[in-house]
TORKOL-4160 file (C-alpha; in steps of 0.2 Angstrom, whole numbers, padded with zeros to 4 digits, m for minus):
201
<pt num="1" X="m0160" Y="0114" Z="m0050"/>
<pt num="2" X="m0169" Y="0108" Z="m0034"/>
<pt num="3" X="m0174" Y="0092" Z="m0043"/>
<pt num="4" X="m0156" Y="0090" Z="m0049"/>
<pt num="5" X="m0149" Y="0092" Z="m0031"/>
<pt num="6" X="m0163" Y="0080" Z="m0024"/>
<pt num="7" X="m0158" Y="0067" Z="m0037"/>
<pt num="8" X="m0140" Y="0069" Z="m0032"/>
<pt num="9" X="m0144" Y="0068" Z="m0014"/>
<pt num="10" X="m0152" Y="0051" Z="m0016"/>
<pt num="11" X="m0140" Y="0044" Z="m0030"/>
<pt num="12" X="m0123" Y="0048" Z="m0022"/>
<pt num="13" X="m0126" Y="0040" Z="m0005"/>
<pt num="14" X="m0133" Y="0024" Z="m0014"/>
<pt num="15" X="m0117" Y="0024" Z="m0025"/>
<pt num="16" X="m0106" Y="0027" Z="m0009"/>
<pt num="17" X="m0114" Y="0013" Z="0001"/>
<pt num="18" X="m0113" Y="0001" Z="m0013"/>
<pt num="19" X="m0095" Y="0005" Z="m0016"/>
<pt num="20" X="m0091" Y="0004" Z="0003"/>
<pt num="21" X="m0099" Y="m0013" Z="0005"/>
<pt num="22" X="m0090" Y="m0020" Z="m0011"/>
<pt num="23" X="m0073" Y="m0014" Z="m0003"/>
<pt num="24" X="m0078" Y="m0022" Z="0013"/>
<pt num="25" X="m0082" Y="m0039" Z="0005"/>
<pt num="26" X="m0066" Y="m0039" Z="m0005"/>
<pt num="27" X="m0055" Y="m0034" Z="0009"/>
<pt num="28" X="m0063" Y="m0048" Z="0020"/>
<pt num="29" X="m0060" Y="m0060" Z="0006"/>
<pt num="30" X="m0042" Y="m0056" Z="0007"/>
<pt num="31" X="m0040" Y="m0060" Z="0025"/>
<pt num="32" X="m0045" Y="m0078" Z="0023"/>
<pt num="33" X="m0028" Y="m0084" Z="0026"/>
<pt num="34" X="m0024" Y="m0103" Z="0026"/>
<pt num="35" X="m0024" Y="m0112" Z="0042"/>
<pt num="36" X="m0007" Y="m0110" Z="0051"/>
<pt num="37" X="m0003" Y="m0120" Z="0066"/>
<pt num="38" X="0007" Y="m0111" Z="0079"/>
<pt num="39" X="0016" Y="m0095" Z="0078"/>
<pt num="40" X="0022" Y="m0088" Z="0061"/>
<pt num="41" X="0040" Y="m0090" Z="0058"/>
<pt num="42" X="0044" Y="m0072" Z="0051"/>
<pt num="43" X="0062" Y="m0066" Z="0049"/>
<pt num="44" X="0067" Y="m0048" Z="0049"/>
<pt num="45" X="0065" Y="m0046" Z="0030"/>
<pt num="46" X="0047" Y="m0052" Z="0032"/>
<pt num="47" X="0044" Y="m0039" Z="0046"/>
<pt num="48" X="0052" Y="m0026" Z="0036"/>
<pt num="49" X="0041" Y="m0029" Z="0021"/>
<pt num="50" X="0025" Y="m0028" Z="0032"/>
<pt num="51" X="0031" Y="m0012" Z="0040"/>
<pt num="52" X="0036" Y="m0003" Z="0024"/>
<pt num="53" X="0037" Y="m0013" Z="0008"/>
<pt num="54" X="0052" Y="m0017" Z="m0003"/>
<pt num="55" X="0061" Y="m0001" Z="0001"/>
<pt num="56" X="0061" Y="m0005" Z="0019"/>
<pt num="57" X="0067" Y="m0023" Z="0015"/>
<pt num="58" X="0081" Y="m0016" Z="0004"/>
<pt num="59" X="0086" Y="m0003" Z="0017"/>
<pt num="60" X="0087" Y="m0017" Z="0031"/>
<pt num="61" X="0098" Y="m0028" Z="0020"/>
<pt num="62" X="0110" Y="m0013" Z="0017"/>
<pt num="63" X="0110" Y="m0009" Z="0035"/>
<pt num="64" X="0114" Y="m0027" Z="0040"/>
<pt num="65" X="0127" Y="m0030" Z="0027"/>
<pt num="66" X="0135" Y="m0013" Z="0031"/>
<pt num="67" X="0135" Y="m0018" Z="0050"/>
<pt num="68" X="0143" Y="m0035" Z="0046"/>
<pt num="69" X="0156" Y="m0027" Z="0035"/>
<pt num="70" X="0151" Y="m0034" Z="0019"/>
<pt num="71" X="0146" Y="m0017" Z="0012"/>
<pt num="72" X="0152" Y="0001" Z="0015"/>
<pt num="73" X="0141" Y="0016" Z="0014"/>
<pt num="74" X="0151" Y="0031" Z="0010"/>
<pt num="75" X="0147" Y="0050" Z="0012"/>
<pt num="76" X="0133" Y="0055" Z="0000"/>
<pt num="77" X="0124" Y="0038" Z="0001"/>
<pt num="78" X="0135" Y="0028" Z="m0011"/>
<pt num="79" X="0136" Y="0009" Z="m0007"/>
<pt num="80" X="0152" Y="0000" Z="m0011"/>
<pt num="81" X="0157" Y="m0019" Z="m0010"/>
<pt num="82" X="0170" Y="m0023" Z="0003"/>
<pt num="83" X="0173" Y="m0041" Z="0000"/>
<pt num="84" X="0165" Y="m0057" Z="m0005"/>
<pt num="85" X="0155" Y="m0064" Z="0010"/>
<pt num="86" X="0160" Y="m0081" Z="0016"/>
<pt num="87" X="0144" Y="m0086" Z="0024"/>
<pt num="88" X="0128" Y="m0091" Z="0015"/>
<pt num="89" X="0115" Y="m0076" Z="0015"/>
<pt num="90" X="0097" Y="m0074" Z="0014"/>
<pt num="91" X="0091" Y="m0071" Z="m0004"/>
<pt num="92" X="0088" Y="m0053" Z="m0001"/>
<pt num="93" X="0106" Y="m0051" Z="0005"/>
<pt num="94" X="0113" Y="m0061" Z="m0010"/>
<pt num="95" X="0103" Y="m0050" Z="m0022"/>
<pt num="96" X="0109" Y="m0034" Z="m0013"/>
<pt num="97" X="0127" Y="m0040" Z="m0014"/>
<pt num="98" X="0125" Y="m0045" Z="m0032"/>
<pt num="99" X="0119" Y="m0028" Z="m0037"/>
<pt num="100" X="0133" Y="m0019" Z="m0028"/>
<pt num="101" X="0146" Y="m0031" Z="m0035"/>
<pt num="102" X="0139" Y="m0026" Z="m0053"/>
<pt num="103" X="0139" Y="m0007" Z="m0050"/>
<pt num="104" X="0150" Y="m0002" Z="m0035"/>
<pt num="105" X="0147" Y="0015" Z="m0029"/>
<pt num="106" X="0128" Y="0014" Z="m0033"/>
<pt num="107" X="0117" Y="0027" Z="m0024"/>
<pt num="108" X="0108" Y="0019" Z="m0009"/>
<pt num="109" X="0091" Y="0025" Z="m0016"/>
<pt num="110" X="0095" Y="0017" Z="m0033"/>
<pt num="111" X="0101" Y="0001" Z="m0025"/>
<pt num="112" X="0085" Y="0000" Z="m0014"/>
<pt num="113" X="0075" Y="0002" Z="m0030"/>
<pt num="114" X="0084" Y="m0012" Z="m0040"/>
<pt num="115" X="0083" Y="m0024" Z="m0025"/>
<pt num="116" X="0064" Y="m0020" Z="m0023"/>
<pt num="117" X="0062" Y="m0025" Z="m0041"/>
<pt num="118" X="0071" Y="m0042" Z="m0040"/>
<pt num="119" X="0066" Y="m0060" Z="m0040"/>
<pt num="120" X="0071" Y="m0062" Z="m0022"/>
<pt num="121" X="0058" Y="m0048" Z="m0017"/>
<pt num="122" X="0045" Y="m0056" Z="m0028"/>
<pt num="123" X="0048" Y="m0072" Z="m0019"/>
<pt num="124" X="0047" Y="m0064" Z="m0002"/>
<pt num="125" X="0030" Y="m0055" Z="m0007"/>
<pt num="126" X="0023" Y="m0071" Z="m0013"/>
<pt num="127" X="0027" Y="m0080" Z="0003"/>
<pt num="128" X="0019" Y="m0067" Z="0013"/>
<pt num="129" X="0004" Y="m0067" Z="0001"/>
<pt num="130" X="0002" Y="m0086" Z="0004"/>
<pt num="131" X="0002" Y="m0084" Z="0022"/>
<pt num="132" X="m0012" Y="m0071" Z="0020"/>
<pt num="133" X="m0002" Y="m0057" Z="0027"/>
<pt num="134" X="m0001" Y="m0047" Z="0011"/>
<pt num="135" X="m0016" Y="m0045" Z="m0001"/>
<pt num="136" X="m0013" Y="m0051" Z="m0019"/>
<pt num="137" X="m0009" Y="m0037" Z="m0032"/>
<pt num="138" X="m0025" Y="m0039" Z="m0042"/>
<pt num="139" X="m0035" Y="m0037" Z="m0026"/>
<pt num="140" X="m0026" Y="m0022" Z="m0021"/>
<pt num="141" X="m0028" Y="m0014" Z="m0038"/>
<pt num="142" X="m0047" Y="m0017" Z="m0037"/>
<pt num="143" X="m0048" Y="m0010" Z="m0020"/>
<pt num="144" X="m0039" Y="0005" Z="m0026"/>
<pt num="145" X="m0051" Y="0008" Z="m0040"/>
<pt num="146" X="m0065" Y="0007" Z="m0028"/>
<pt num="147" X="m0057" Y="0019" Z="m0016"/>
<pt num="148" X="m0054" Y="0031" Z="m0031"/>
<pt num="149" X="m0073" Y="0030" Z="m0035"/>
<pt num="150" X="m0077" Y="0034" Z="m0017"/>
<pt num="151" X="m0065" Y="0049" Z="m0017"/>
<pt num="152" X="m0074" Y="0055" Z="m0033"/>
<pt num="153" X="m0091" Y="0052" Z="m0025"/>
<pt num="154" X="m0085" Y="0062" Z="m0010"/>
<pt num="155" X="m0079" Y="0077" Z="m0020"/>
<pt num="156" X="m0096" Y="0077" Z="m0030"/>
<pt num="157" X="m0106" Y="0076" Z="m0014"/>
<pt num="158" X="m0097" Y="0090" Z="m0005"/>
<pt num="159" X="m0098" Y="0101" Z="m0021"/>
<pt num="160" X="m0117" Y="0097" Z="m0022"/>
<pt num="161" X="m0119" Y="0101" Z="m0004"/>
<pt num="162" X="m0111" Y="0118" Z="m0007"/>
<pt num="163" X="m0122" Y="0121" Z="m0022"/>
<pt num="164" X="m0137" Y="0116" Z="m0011"/>
<pt num="165" X="m0132" Y="0128" Z="0003"/>
<pt num="166" X="m0130" Y="0142" Z="m0010"/>
<pt num="167" X="m0146" Y="0139" Z="m0021"/>
<pt num="168" X="m0159" Y="0131" Z="m0010"/>
<pt num="169" X="m0156" Y="0129" Z="0009"/>
<pt num="170" X="m0166" Y="0112" Z="0009"/>
<pt num="171" X="m0160" Y="0103" Z="0025"/>
<pt num="172" X="m0162" Y="0085" Z="0020"/>
<pt num="173" X="m0152" Y="0085" Z="0004"/>
<pt num="174" X="m0139" Y="0096" Z="0012"/>
<pt num="175" X="m0137" Y="0083" Z="0026"/>
<pt num="176" X="m0137" Y="0068" Z="0014"/>
<pt num="177" X="m0124" Y="0076" Z="0003"/>
<pt num="178" X="m0113" Y="0082" Z="0017"/>
<pt num="179" X="m0114" Y="0065" Z="0026"/>
<pt num="180" X="m0110" Y="0056" Z="0010"/>
<pt num="181" X="m0095" Y="0067" Z="0006"/>
<pt num="182" X="m0088" Y="0065" Z="0023"/>
<pt num="183" X="m0092" Y="0047" Z="0025"/>
<pt num="184" X="m0085" Y="0042" Z="0008"/>
<pt num="185" X="m0069" Y="0052" Z="0011"/>
<pt num="186" X="m0067" Y="0043" Z="0028"/>
<pt num="187" X="m0069" Y="0025" Z="0020"/>
<pt num="188" X="m0057" Y="0029" Z="0006"/>
<pt num="189" X="m0044" Y="0035" Z="0019"/>
<pt num="190" X="m0047" Y="0019" Z="0029"/>
<pt num="191" X="m0043" Y="0009" Z="0014"/>
<pt num="192" X="m0027" Y="0018" Z="0011"/>
<pt num="193" X="m0022" Y="0014" Z="0029"/>
<pt num="194" X="m0028" Y="m0004" Z="0029"/>
<pt num="195" X="m0021" Y="m0009" Z="0012"/>
<pt num="196" X="m0005" Y="0002" Z="0013"/>
<pt num="197" X="0003" Y="0010" Z="m0001"/>
<pt num="198" X="0006" Y="0003" Z="m0018"/>
<pt num="199" X="0021" Y="m0008" Z="m0013"/>
<pt num="200" X="0008" Y="m0019" Z="m0005"/>
<pt num="201" X="0004" Y="m0026" Z="m0021"/>
């Protein structure tokens, strides 16, 4: 048992460090944005996407359209079309109005989901990705797999640290395993905060 814990106390930190460096490299590669001269011209939908993803964008569109009188949100969160807008709209607003025109009285949550899956949302996401503000989906998925590996290493290391404490109170393996468990959990948590939730893909 002592040999097994000793091997774990060396192997798990090595896996954790290699995974953390791989995450750092991939995240840094995602921040190589194309050169942009001057300030970025972001509209409120771009900012909504960066703040909360497709749901936030759809919610912003619903709120703005309700404020302009083009939509009505009734009690219970049902969204109704009021009239056909006479001015040209942003693609997200056009998509939102088209969804409501198809099914008036749609729940706001269902409308947000449908707008979030639309071609207009894909175009908005693609634009932000080209500006280097959002990581491409494949990179987010790869980083997510690495973060999952780190969480697994963290769990194994902390479990092994408890086993080490119970069976053989050897200080060095205990410190290595505990440090690995805590460090891997912190790096995995940082990934979640840095890359955002799944909508970022």
